[in-house]
C-alpha positions as a Markdown table, in Angstrom:
| # | Residue | x | y | z |
|---|---|---|---|---|
| 1 | Met | 0.2 | 33.0 | 19.3 |
| 2 | Ser | 2.7 | 30.1 | 19.1 |
| 3 | Val | 5.3 | 29.5 | 21.8 |
| 4 | Pro | 8.9 | 28.2 | 21.5 |
| 5 | Phe | 9.2 | 24.4 | 21.1 |
| 6 | Leu | 9.7 | 22.5 | 24.4 |
| 7 | Leu | 9.7 | 18.8 | 24.7 |
| 8 | Gly | 8.1 | 17.4 | 27.9 |
| 9 | Val | 9.4 | 14.0 | 28.9 |
| 10 | Leu | 7.2 | 12.0 | 31.3 |
| 11 | Gly | 9.8 | 9.7 | 32.9 |
| 12 | Gly | 10.8 | 7.7 | 35.9 |
| 13 | Met | 9.5 | 4.4 | 34.6 |
| 14 | Gly | 12.2 | 3.5 | 35.4 |
| 15 | Pro | 14.9 | 6.1 | 36.1 |
| 16 | Leu | 17.6 | 4.4 | 34.0 |
| 17 | Ala | 15.2 | 4.1 | 31.1 |
| 18 | Thr | 14.6 | 7.8 | 31.3 |
| 19 | Val | 18.3 | 8.6 | 31.3 |
| 20 | Asp | 18.8 | 6.2 | 28.4 |
| 21 | Phe | 16.1 | 8.0 | 26.4 |
| 22 | Leu | 17.6 | 11.5 | 27.1 |
| 23 | Ala | 21.0 | 10.2 | 26.0 |
| 24 | Lys | 19.5 | 8.9 | 22.8 |
| 25 | Leu | 17.7 | 12.2 | 22.2 |
| 26 | Val | 21.1 | 13.9 | 22.3 |
| 27 | Ala | 22.8 | 11.3 | 20.1 |
| 28 | Ala | 20.0 | 11.5 | 17.5 |
| 29 | Thr | 20.2 | 15.3 | 17.1 |
| 30 | Pro | 22.3 | 16.7 | 14.3 |
| 31 | Ala | 23.9 | 19.5 | 16.1 |
| 32 | Ala | 26.8 | 21.8 | 15.5 |
| 33 | Gly | 26.5 | 23.3 | 19.1 |
| 34 | Asp | 24.4 | 23.5 | 22.2 |
| 35 | Ala | 21.7 | 25.6 | 20.6 |
| 36 | Asp | 20.9 | 22.9 | 18.0 |
| 37 | His | 19.8 | 20.4 | 20.6 |
| 38 | Val | 16.2 | 19.7 | 21.5 |
| 39 | Pro | 14.9 | 21.9 | 24.3 |
| 40 | Gln | 13.3 | 19.6 | 26.9 |
| 41 | Val | 12.0 | 19.4 | 30.5 |
| 42 | Thr | 11.8 | 16.1 | 32.2 |
| 43 | Val | 9.6 | 15.0 | 35.1 |
| 44 | Ser | 11.0 | 11.7 | 36.5 |
| 45 | Ile | 8.7 | 10.2 | 39.1 |
| 46 | Pro | 9.8 | 6.6 | 40.0 |
| 47 | Gln | 7.0 | 6.4 | 42.5 |
| 48 | Ile | 4.3 | 6.2 | 39.8 |
| 49 | Pro | 2.4 | 3.0 | 40.7 |
| 50 | Ser | 3.4 | -0.2 | 38.9 |
| 51 | Arg | 1.9 | -0.4 | 35.4 |
| 52 | Val | 2.3 | -4.2 | 35.3 |
| 53 | Ala | 0.5 | -4.7 | 38.7 |
| 54 | Ala | -2.3 | -2.5 | 37.5 |
| 55 | Ile | -2.9 | -4.3 | 34.3 |
| 56 | Leu | -2.3 | -7.9 | 35.4 |
| 57 | Arg | -3.3 | -7.9 | 39.1 |
| 58 | Gly | -5.8 | -5.1 | 39.5 |
| 59 | Gly | -3.2 | -3.0 | 41.4 |
| 60 | Glu | -3.4 | 0.7 | 42.0 |
| 61 | Ser | -4.0 | 2.6 | 38.8 |
| 62 | Pro | -1.0 | 4.8 | 37.8 |
| 63 | Leu | -3.3 | 7.1 | 35.8 |
| 64 | Pro | -3.7 | 9.8 | 38.5 |
| 65 | Ala | 0.1 | 10.0 | 38.9 |
| 66 | Leu | 0.6 | 10.0 | 35.1 |
| 67 | Leu | -1.9 | 12.8 | 34.7 |
| 68 | Ala | -0.3 | 14.8 | 37.5 |
| 69 | Ala | 3.1 | 14.4 | 35.8 |
| 70 | Arg | 1.7 | 15.3 | 32.4 |
| 71 | Asp | 0.2 | 18.5 | 33.9 |
| 72 | Arg | 3.5 | 19.5 | 35.5 |
| 73 | Leu | 5.1 | 19.3 | 32.1 |
| 74 | Leu | 2.3 | 21.3 | 30.5 |
| 75 | Ala | 2.6 | 23.9 | 33.3 |
| 76 | Ala | 6.3 | 24.1 | 32.5 |
| 77 | Gly | 5.4 | 25.1 | 28.9 |
| 78 | Ala | 5.9 | 21.8 | 27.1 |
| 79 | Thr | 4.6 | 22.0 | 23.5 |
| 80 | His | 5.2 | 18.3 | 22.7 |
| 81 | Leu | 5.1 | 15.3 | 25.0 |
| 82 | Ala | 6.9 | 11.9 | 25.1 |
| 83 | Met | 6.9 | 9.0 | 27.5 |
| 84 | Pro | 9.8 | 6.5 | 27.5 |
| 85 | Cys | 7.8 | 3.6 | 29.1 |
| 86 | Asn | 6.1 | 1.1 | 26.9 |
| 87 | Thr | 3.6 | -0.4 | 29.4 |
| 88 | Ala | 2.4 | 3.1 | 30.4 |
| 89 | Tyr | 0.9 | 3.6 | 26.9 |
| 90 | His | -2.0 | 1.5 | 28.1 |
| 91 | Trp | -3.3 | 4.8 | 29.5 |
| 92 | Tyr | -2.3 | 6.8 | 26.3 |
| 93 | Asp | -5.9 | 7.7 | 25.3 |
| 94 | Ala | -6.6 | 9.1 | 28.8 |
| 95 | Leu | -3.4 | 11.1 | 28.7 |
| 96 | Val | -4.2 | 12.7 | 25.4 |
| 97 | Ala | -7.9 | 13.4 | 26.2 |
| 98 | Gly | -8.3 | 17.1 | 26.5 |
| 99 | Cys | -4.7 | 17.7 | 25.8 |
| 100 | Asp | -4.0 | 19.9 | 22.8 |
| 101 | Arg | -0.3 | 19.2 | 22.6 |
| 102 | Pro | 1.2 | 16.5 | 20.3 |
| 103 | Phe | 2.0 | 13.4 | 22.4 |
| 104 | Leu | 4.4 | 11.2 | 20.5 |
| 105 | His | 3.7 | 7.4 | 20.6 |
| 106 | Ile | 6.6 | 5.0 | 21.3 |
| 107 | Ala | 5.0 | 2.0 | 19.6 |
| 108 | Asp | 4.0 | 3.9 | 16.4 |
| 109 | Ala | 7.5 | 5.2 | 16.1 |
| 110 | Ala | 9.0 | 1.7 | 16.6 |
| 111 | Val | 6.6 | -0.1 | 14.1 |
| 112 | Ala | 7.4 | 2.6 | 11.5 |
| 113 | Glu | 11.0 | 1.6 | 11.9 |
| 114 | Val | 10.2 | -2.1 | 11.5 |
| 115 | Ala | 8.3 | -1.4 | 8.4 |
| 116 | Ala | 11.3 | 0.5 | 7.0 |
| 117 | Arg | 13.8 | -2.3 | 7.8 |
| 118 | Val | 11.9 | -5.6 | 7.4 |
| 119 | Glu | 9.8 | -7.0 | 4.5 |
| 120 | Arg | 6.1 | -7.1 | 5.2 |
| 121 | Gly | 4.8 | -10.6 | 5.9 |
| 122 | Ser | 7.9 | -11.4 | 7.9 |
| 123 | Thr | 7.8 | -12.6 | 11.5 |
| 124 | Val | 8.8 | -10.0 | 14.1 |
| 125 | Gly | 9.7 | -10.9 | 17.6 |
| 126 | Val | 8.7 | -8.8 | 20.6 |
| 127 | Ile | 10.4 | -8.9 | 24.0 |
| 128 | Ala | 8.4 | -7.0 | 26.6 |
| 129 | Thr | 6.7 | -7.1 | 30.0 |
| 130 | Glu | 3.9 | -9.6 | 30.4 |
| 131 | Ala | 1.6 | -6.6 | 30.7 |
| 132 | Thr | 2.7 | -5.0 | 27.4 |
| 133 | His | 2.1 | -8.4 | 25.7 |
| 134 | Ala | -1.4 | -8.6 | 27.4 |
| 135 | Ile | -2.4 | -5.2 | 26.0 |
| 136 | Arg | -1.0 | -6.1 | 22.6 |
| 137 | Leu | 0.8 | -2.8 | 22.3 |
| 138 | Tyr | 3.1 | -4.0 | 19.6 |
| 139 | Ala | 1.3 | -7.1 | 18.4 |
| 140 | Ala | -1.8 | -5.2 | 17.2 |
| 141 | Arg | 0.2 | -2.6 | 15.4 |
| 142 | Leu | 2.6 | -5.0 | 13.8 |
| 143 | Glu | -0.3 | -7.2 | 12.6 |
| 144 | Arg | -2.1 | -4.1 | 11.1 |
| 145 | Ala | 1.2 | -3.3 | 9.3 |
| 146 | Gly | 1.3 | -6.8 | 7.8 |
| 147 | Phe | 3.7 | -8.6 | 10.0 |
| 148 | Arg | 3.5 | -11.9 | 11.9 |
| 149 | Val | 4.3 | -11.7 | 15.6 |
| 150 | Ala | 6.4 | -14.0 | 17.8 |
| 151 | Val | 6.5 | -13.5 | 21.6 |
| 152 | Pro | 8.5 | -15.5 | 24.2 |
| 153 | Glu | 6.7 | -18.8 | 24.8 |
| 154 | Gly | 6.1 | -20.3 | 28.2 |
| 155 | Pro | 6.4 | -19.2 | 31.8 |
| 156 | Asp | 10.2 | -19.7 | 31.9 |
| 157 | Ala | 10.6 | -17.1 | 29.1 |
| 158 | Ser | 8.3 | -14.6 | 30.9 |
| 159 | Ala | 10.1 | -15.2 | 34.2 |
| 160 | Glu | 13.5 | -14.6 | 32.4 |
| 161 | Val | 12.2 | -11.3 | 31.0 |
| 162 | Ala | 10.8 | -10.2 | 34.4 |
| 163 | Ala | 14.1 | -11.2 | 36.2 |
| 164 | Gly | 16.1 | -9.2 | 33.6 |
| 165 | Ile | 13.9 | -6.1 | 34.1 |
| 166 | Ala | 14.3 | -6.4 | 37.9 |
| 167 | Ala | 18.1 | -6.7 | 37.6 |
| 168 | Val | 18.2 | -3.5 | 35.5 |
| 169 | Lys | 16.0 | -1.6 | 37.9 |
| 170 | Arg | 18.2 | -2.6 | 40.9 |
| 171 | Gly | 21.3 | -1.4 | 39.1 |
| 172 | Asp | 22.7 | -4.7 | 37.7 |
| 173 | Ala | 22.1 | -3.9 | 34.0 |
| 174 | Ala | 24.6 | -6.4 | 32.7 |
| 175 | Ala | 23.0 | -9.3 | 34.4 |
| 176 | Gly | 19.6 | -8.2 | 33.0 |
| 177 | Gly | 21.1 | -7.9 | 29.6 |
| 178 | Leu | 22.3 | -11.5 | 29.6 |
| 179 | Arg | 18.8 | -12.7 | 30.5 |
| 180 | Phe | 17.3 | -10.6 | 27.7 |
| 181 | Ala | 19.9 | -11.9 | 25.2 |
| 182 | Ala | 18.8 | -15.5 | 25.9 |
| 183 | Val | 15.1 | -14.6 | 25.2 |
| 184 | Ile | 16.0 | -12.7 | 22.0 |
| 185 | Ala | 17.9 | -15.8 | 20.8 |
| 186 | Gly | 14.7 | -17.8 | 21.3 |
| 187 | Leu | 12.7 | -15.3 | 19.3 |
| 188 | Glu | 15.3 | -15.5 | 16.5 |
| 189 | Ala | 15.1 | -19.3 | 16.6 |
| 190 | Ala | 11.3 | -19.0 | 16.2 |
| 191 | Gly | 11.8 | -17.2 | 12.9 |
| 192 | Gly | 12.0 | -13.6 | 13.9 |
| 193 | Arg | 13.5 | -11.5 | 11.2 |
| 194 | Ala | 13.7 | -8.6 | 13.6 |
| 195 | Val | 13.1 | -8.2 | 17.3 |
| 196 | Val | 11.3 | -5.2 | 18.9 |
| 197 | Leu | 12.9 | -4.4 | 22.3 |
| 198 | Gly | 9.5 | -3.5 | 23.8 |
| 199 | Cys | 10.6 | -2.7 | 27.3 |
| 200 | Thr | 12.7 | 0.4 | 28.1 |
| 201 | Glu | 15.0 | -1.6 | 30.4 |
| 202 | Val | 16.0 | -4.0 | 27.6 |
| 203 | Pro | 18.3 | -1.6 | 25.5 |
| 204 | Pro | 20.4 | -0.5 | 28.4 |
| 205 | Gly | 20.6 | -4.0 | 29.7 |
| 206 | Leu | 21.8 | -5.4 | 26.4 |
| 207 | Ala | 24.3 | -2.5 | 26.1 |
| 208 | Ala | 25.7 | -3.2 | 29.5 |
| 209 | Ala | 26.1 | -6.9 | 28.7 |
| 210 | Gly | 27.6 | -6.1 | 25.3 |
| 211 | Ala | 25.0 | -8.4 | 23.7 |
| 212 | Thr | 23.8 | -8.1 | 20.1 |
| 213 | Gly | 21.3 | -10.0 | 18.1 |
| 214 | Gly | 21.7 | -12.0 | 14.9 |
| 215 | Val | 18.8 | -10.0 | 13.3 |
| 216 | Pro | 18.0 | -6.3 | 13.5 |
| 217 | Leu | 17.0 | -5.2 | 17.0 |
| 218 | Val | 14.5 | -2.3 | 16.9 |
| 219 | Asp | 14.8 | -0.1 | 19.9 |
| 220 | Pro | 11.5 | 1.8 | 20.6 |
| 221 | Thr | 13.3 | 4.2 | 22.9 |
| 222 | Asp | 15.7 | 5.2 | 20.1 |
| 223 | Ala | 12.8 | 5.4 | 17.6 |
| 224 | Leu | 10.9 | 7.7 | 20.0 |
| 225 | Ala | 14.0 | 9.9 | 20.4 |
| 226 | Arg | 14.3 | 10.3 | 16.7 |
| 227 | Ala | 10.6 | 11.1 | 16.3 |
| 228 | Cys | 11.1 | 13.9 | 18.9 |
| 229 | Val | 14.1 | 15.2 | 17.0 |
| 230 | Ser | 12.0 | 15.2 | 13.8 |
| 231 | Ala | 9.4 | 17.3 | 15.5 |
| 232 | Trp | 12.0 | 19.7 | 16.8 |
| 233 | Thr | 13.6 | 19.9 | 13.3 |
| 234 | Ala | 10.2 | 20.5 | 11.7 |
| 235 | Ser | 9.5 | 23.3 | 14.2 |
| 236 | Arg | 12.7 | 25.1 | 13.3 |
| 237 | Val | 12.0 | 24.9 | 9.6 |
| 238 | Glu | 8.6 | 26.5 | 10.3 |
| 239 | Gly | 10.3 | 29.3 | 12.2 |
| 240 | Thr | 12.9 | 29.7 | 15.0 |
| 241 | Gly | 12.1 | 26.7 | 17.1 |
| 242 | Arg | 8.4 | 27.3 | 17.2 |
| 243 | Pro | 6.2 | 24.2 | 16.9 |
| 244 | Val | 4.4 | 23.2 | 13.7 |
| 245 | Arg | 0.7 | 22.5 | 14.0 |
| 246 | Pro | -0.1 | 18.9 | 15.1 |
| 247 | Gly | -1.5 | 18.2 | 11.7 |
| 248 | Gly | 1.8 | 19.0 | 10.1 |
| 249 | Leu | 3.6 | 16.1 | 11.8 |
| 250 | Asp | 3.8 | 12.5 | 10.6 |
| 251 | Arg | 1.7 | 9.9 | 12.4 |
| 252 | Ser | 4.4 | 8.9 | 14.9 |
| 253 | Ala | 4.8 | 12.5 | 16.0 |
| 254 | Arg | 1.3 | 13.6 | 16.9 |
| 255 | Ala | -1.5 | 12.7 | 19.3 |
| 256 | Leu | -3.4 | 9.8 | 17.7 |
């Protein structure tokens, strides 16, 4: 027997990125009133161990904490899952193993948007943590979709991104946004026809700084929010807010 749709948001990485995702979820929903919005429950655990440290420096694995947060969402009745943190998708396969609920993938949603907005064969820039670049979360998907990939070159660019992320996390989003804008300008100069904002701190930082790009900026947080809205909308078509079968969702909205 099916149960009513409930989106489970695995958040806290970081806290502002989670709030940014929830705001985008609301903004993306075509609603005439409260009842039209996506039912959701959020677990925001900022104490989940550093994903960057685990990937790059052999630090404590965040997987046990991620699994515990996922299980809290499932225990709360979540029928669909989403995680607004790019680097944490390194553990995506472990998070979906043995889980029969659709777990929407942030990078698949973002690359689908790139493909809809930019001609294949074009160069697409990616701004992200050093760890996200190391696991090729976006590069591998963009290349499979027929795009060339540009990433910030040199230690100075990596340090600028890291400093921008740290600024957002400590509450100085505008300062972080100015750092991100400089890196994005470099990706545009390198031929990027679009730039993927592959760290969830980047969009709120740019917004706080009032910074925009000269090419389309693809926001994976926003793409994930819209994929969640699509899953909610599809469930309502199937019958009073009850979830469709995972096989009935598009690729960006089911466990892969």
